N, C-alpha and C positions, 0 to 999 in steps of 0.2 A: 504493499499499499506506499506506502514511503517513497517509492518509486514514480508515484503516478503525479500528473501536475497537480500543484496545491493551490495555485490562482488562477485565475482567466487568464491573465498573456500566457501561462504555463501551459494552459489547456488549448489555447487558440492555436499557439507554435506546435503543438502538439501532430496538429491536424485533426482533432476529434471531430467529426460529425455528429451530429442528434439526429435520433431517428425515432417516429413516434411508435408507442410501444405496440400497436398490432402491426407496424411492418418490423417492428423487431421479431416481435412471436412468428411471422410467418416467415420472416430470413431463418430463424436457427431450426423451424420446425423443417424446412426445406434441406438446410444441413445435413440435421438427422436423419431424415429420410434416405438423402445419397449414401449417407454410411451405413444404413440399416440398423439403426440404433432403434431400439425397444423406448416407444415415449411414455408408456406408462405402465414403467416395470412392476409386475405384481398383480396386475390386473387380467383377469382368465376370463376367456367367452366371450370377447367382446371383440375381438380381431377383425371379422367379416360383418360384422352388426355398428356398433355402437362409435367403436373407433376412428373409421373412415367416416364418419358423420361428424365427429371433433376435429379430423386433420380438414374435413373442408371446409368448415367454420371460419378455422384459422388463416388458413389460406384464404379465406374471402374477406377476412378482416372483421368479421362478424362478433357480434354480443353473443352470448349461449344463454340457452334454460335449459339443463338438466329435466327432463321431464320423467317420470317412474316412482315407481313402488318403494316401501322404505327398504332398507337393507341392499340395495342394488348399486352399492357403491358410487353414489352420484358426487359425495362431497369431498369423498377421497380424491375421484379423477378431477373435481375441481381445483384442489389444493395442489395436483400434481402438475396444473398447468404453468405453475411458477417457475419448472425446470425451463420453458421454453424461454424466459427472458433473460439476458446477458448476465452474468455472475456481478458486476458492477456498474453505477453510470454516475456521473459526477452531478453534485447539485450545490446550491449556492449554501454554503456554511451556515447551520441554524434556521435554514428554513423548514415551516410546517408541511410544507405542501412539494415537497421534493422538486422546487424551481430549477429549471434547465437555466445553465447561468451565459447560454447565449438568449433564450428569450424568457425573463424572469417575469410571473404574472402577479404573484402577492406585493403587496405595498414593502413588507419588508423587505425582499430580495429587489425590487425594484431601485429601493432607496439605497442597497447597501451596495448593489453596483454603481450605483450614480454618484457617491459617496467616495468608495475604495477604487471605481475605476479597474484598470488592468491589475491591480492588485487584491480585489477581491478574493477572499478565501472560497477556498472548492473542497468539499468532503466526496468520499465516492462511500454509497450504501451499495448492500445486497441484495437479495434476492429476497430474502425475508423482511424489508422492509417496506417491500412493494406491492406485499400481498396484505390485504386488509378483507373481514369476514366480519358478518354479522349474522347471527339468529333473527329472524323476522320473527316477533311476538307483538301483541297488541299494544304494548304501550311506546315503543318505538315512537319517536316524533322526528319531524323534519329537521330541526336541531340537533338530533343526534346523526340525521345522515350527512345533510348540508351544512349546516351550523348558524351559529346564535351571536347576538349582541352579549358580550362576557361583560356583567355588570361588575366584577374583581377588578377588573382590567379600569372599567368606567370610575370608580371607587377609589383607584390607585392614581388617578389625575387626567387619563385620556379621554379626549371630548365625542360626545355620540357622534358626531360627525366626522372623527377620525377612520379611518379603516383600520387602526391599529386595534378597535377596542371588537373586535370581530375575533368570532371563538370558531374556527372551522371544526366539522363535523367527519364523518370517518369517509365520505368521496372524495371531498378535496385533497384529504390527506392520503389517499390511494393515487395522487395524480402519477403521472406515468406509470403506473402499476395497475393491479388487478385489483377489481372490489368484487365481493363474492356476497349474493347475498343468499340465505338459503330460507327455504321453505316459506317462500315469497308468496303464496296466499294466505298465509297469515299476518301480513302487514296490511293493515286497514286500507280501504281504497283511497280515503284522502291523499294518506300517503305516498301510495301508488301513483297518484296522478301528479305528485310533484314531482316525480321522475323523469316526466315525459321530458323537460328540458334536458337532462345528462345525456338521454338514450339519443335525443334526437340532433339536438346542438350543440352539444357535449361543453355546455357551459353552467353555471349555478351561479344564484342572487342569494343573497344573506340579506333578508330582512330590506328595509328601505334603501339601501345605497345602490347608487348609480352604477357600480363597477359589475361587469360580469370575469368570471374566473374561468377563462377558457380551457377545461381539462386534456391532459390525454391521460385516456383511459381505457380499459377494459371492463368492460361490465359481463358477470355471469350471475348466473341465478339457479336454486334448486326448487323442485317442487313435486308432489303430487300430484296424480292427472286431474285434471278438472272435475272431472264427476266425483272426486273424493270429497265432498266439500260439507265436510263434520265442521268447519272454521270457516272458510272462506274461499275466494276465487282471486285471480290474475283478472284484473281489469280489462275488457280487450285493445282500448286504445294503448298499454303499456305493452300487452304481448304483441303486440302489430308492430310495434318500433323495435323489439328483438330479432335479429338477423337469422338465428337458425334454432329450431327448438331439434333436443336430441332425444330423442327415446330410449331410454333404457329397458331392461329387461331382468328377470331371472335365470341361471343357467339352463338352458336350452337343452341339458341330456344328464342323465345322472352323476357319468364321472368326471364332468366338468363341477359339479358342484362338489363333487366328493374330493376336487382337487384345490377349491376354492376352501371347504373347509379345513382341509391339511395346512393350508398356507397359514392361515389366520387362529386355529384353534391352539391354544396352550397344552401343547401333549409331548413336549419334552419337559420332565417334573424334575423339579431339586432333589437333593436326596439321594437313597442309595437304591431305592423302589426302583425298576424298570416294569414299564407296563406296555404290552405292546395290543394293538387292535390289527384284528385280521380284517383281511380287505372287505369280506363279505359284511362284518359291524358297520364298518363307515357305510358302505352303501344301504344298509336298511336305517343308520341315521339319517341318510341325505335323502329317503325315500318317503320316510316320515314327514319331511317338511314340502316334498313333491306333492304328495297326496292329499296334506293341508291346503294346497293352493288352489286343488280344483274340488273340496271340498264343501256340498252346499249348505253345510253347516257353520262355514267358515266365512265372514265380510271379505269378497275377495275385493271388493275396491279398496280396502284397507291393505289387503297382501301379507305374504308370509315374509318374514324378513331372513336373509341368508344366517340371520344373529340366531335363529333359532338351532338351526344343524350345527353351529358353531359351539354354541352353549350345550345342546345335547350331547355332543363330542367330549366336551370338557367333563361333564360330568359322568359319562361313560366310563371316561379314565378315570374320574377319581371313586366311584365306586368299587373300580377293578383293584384299584390299589390300597382303599381300604380294606377290601374281604381278604388282601392277600398279607396287609400286616397283621389283621387281626389272628388270621390263620398261620403266621410265623412263618410265611413263604417267600422268597427272595425275589421274586418276579410276578408278575402278573399276567394274565391274557382275558380281555375283556369278551364276557360271554353275553346270553339273551338275556338270562334273568338279570344282566346288571341295568338292562331299558327298564326295570320296574323304576327306576329312579331318576327317569327323564322327566315327570311330571313338573317337577321343581323348576327344570329349567325350561318350560315349554310355556310355560304360564306367561300372559302378558305377550308372547311372541304372535300370537294369532288372535284377530278379534272375532269376537263370535257375531252370529246374527240378532237382531233383534227379538227374533223369536225364542230363542235358546234361554236357559236358565245358566245362570252364573256358576252354578254348581257343576254344568254339564263339562265343563272346559276339561277336567280329568279323564273322565270317563270320553271323550271326542280323543284326546292321546292314547288312552289304552288300543281303543278301535282301531286310530291310523299308524301305530307302532305293530298291531298284528296283522294289519295287512301290508304292510313294508317287510315285514317278516315273509310272509306269503308269496309278495312279488320277487323279492331276493332267492328263495327257495326253488322257486319255480324257473328262474334264470338257469342256477346251477344243478339241481337235482330233481326228483320227480317222486312222489308217491310211490308207486308201484315198485321201486327200487328196496323197498321196506318192509316187506310183507311180513320177514322175518320176525321184526320188530313189533307189527300189531299182532302180528300172533301170539307174541309173547304175554302181552296184556290182555287178547281175549281169554287165557287161561287164567285171569282172574289176579295177575302180579301188578304189582305197581312200585313205581319210582320216584324216590324223590331227589332232588338237587336243588342244593340252597347255599349260602355263605356259612354253617357250621361245620360243613363238612370238608376236610383237604382233597384235592385232586387225583392223589392215588385212590382214595377210600371210595370217589365216585365213581372212577373210571371201574374200581372191581366192581361194584354193584352193574355197572353197566356190561360187562363183563359173562353174566348171568343171561344175556339174550343173547341166542346163536348166529354167532358173525358176526357181529354186531361192531365187533372190534375191529376185527378186520375191513369192516366197512368204511369206520369211521378214518382208519388207519390209512388208508387208500385215498376215501376222498380228501383228508389235510393234506395229502402231499400233492394234491391237484389244484387245491384251492389255496394252499401258503406252501408252496414249494421250498424255499428257504428256510421259512420259520419253522418248517414241521419236522426239518435235520437237523435243528439247533436242539438248544437245553431248553426250551419251551416245548418240547413235541408235545409232552403229555398234556400239558396245558391248552395248547392249542385242539388237540384232540377231543378235550371235554369241551371247548368251545362250538367244535362240529356237533359234536352229540347233540347239544343244546339246539343249536339250527335244527337238527333232523326231527329231532322229538317235538319240537315249536312248529316245524312245519309241517308234520303230519297231523297236530292240533289245529293249525290252521285250517288244513283242508278236512276235518270233522273225523278223523282218523281215530285221534285219542281223545281225550278229555283232560284238563288242566286245573287246577286249584293252586291259588298262589296265597301264604299266609305267613306272615313273620317273616319275610324274607326266602323262603322254601317256596319251590315249586315241585307239584306232588303231581304225574301223569299216571293214567290211568282209562278205564272204561266203564 
C-alpha cells in the first residue's frame, strides 16, 4: 500500500484512469471468463441455470434482483459479487462516500481538493469497504438509506443551509461499490418509491438541499417470489427499473442436493470420535427435504430451505456420535434409527398449510422420512431379495435394534436370520465399498441391515414399533 500514490498529483502521474463500478465488474468478469475461473466458488447446481443469468446481467451493466424461495443461496451469491471489484481503488482521504479524487461529489471532498490541490491526500480502500448490505424491515427509513440532516452537527455550530450538516445513509456510502437490499418486499412501499431516482437517475437528494449526489453504484436485491405475500410485495415501478431478475431454484437432482449438504454441514467434528455417514443415509436426508417440497401439507409458496437438509444431517451425525460415546465405541456409523431425532432440526424449516394443526409437523416429518427411506431402498434394493427375512418374522420372531446394545450384539441377533449376514455383507460392499473394507465394516453392515428392515417395513412386509430409542420389527 505504501507504494501506491498518496496524493492527487502522484495519482495523476501514475496514469490511473477511473472507471465506473459496473464497467469495472464487467471488465473483471470478462477476464475471469477468459481464464476459466470459477465466478461463484462453492455454489453447486447453478452452472447451467442461474450463473449464466448473473453473468449476462453483469455484462449488460444491469442492477439485479435475485428472486427465489428461502434457502436457495441468494444472499451468498450476492455477497460473492464483491469478488468482481478491483482489489483496491483510490478515494479522497477521509471521504464518507468514497469520492473519486478526479471527480469528487461530496462537499467535504470538493473543498479538500480545492484547498489542497495536487497535494490532496489519497487513500486506497479494499473490496470490503465497497459493499454494504441492509436487511429490509418495516422500520427502515429514507434516512437510513439515503441520509438526513444531522442535528448533532447542527448543534456543533454547522448551519442548516450548509451541506456539511448532512449525514449520509447506506446508499451514498456505497458509492463506487455495491449496495445490497435483502428481502426487498419487506420494505414499505413508500421507501421503495424513494429508491426510484437511485435506480433510474443514479442520484439522491437529502431533505431540501438543492445538491444532487451523482452516485456510481451497482444495486442488487433479493426477494421471495411475488406470490408469497405474507409481508409485502415489490412495487411495480421499482421492479421495472431493475435491469435483470434472476430466478433461483432448489437442487434439481438428489445428488446435487447431497453435495450441497455435504459442503455446508458440520460433519468434521472435533474430538476423538469419528462418525461416518453412508451415502445412502445422505440420500435419505436429502430425499426427505425433496419430498417436503412436493407435499400437499406444506406451504409451497414459502418453500423448504436447503438448511433443513443441512440441519438434519448434522443432527443425524450428532445422534450417532452420542450413541457411540454412550456405548463406549471408538467410531460411529449413522443408521436409520438415528433419523428418529431429526424432527427437532426439521421444525421451522417448513411452513404447514393453514388447514394443518401445529402438532402435525412432527407427524409429517415421520411420514416424510419413511417415504424417503422407501424411495432410497427402491433405488438400490428390492423387497423380493429378502424373502428369507420375511419368513423369519412370519415364524413369530422379533428383532429389536436400538441404542442400548453394541454393534456386535445387534449383528449376532441378525445372524439368526438365514443368510442375512451374507446378504448385508455383500450389499455393504456394493453400496459402501471403501468403508465396508475398513475398520468400520461391522457398523456399516448394521446400518445396511437397518436399511433393509426399514425398507421392508415401508413396503408393508414388516411391522415396526419404536419406543425409548429402540425399534422392534415383527409381524
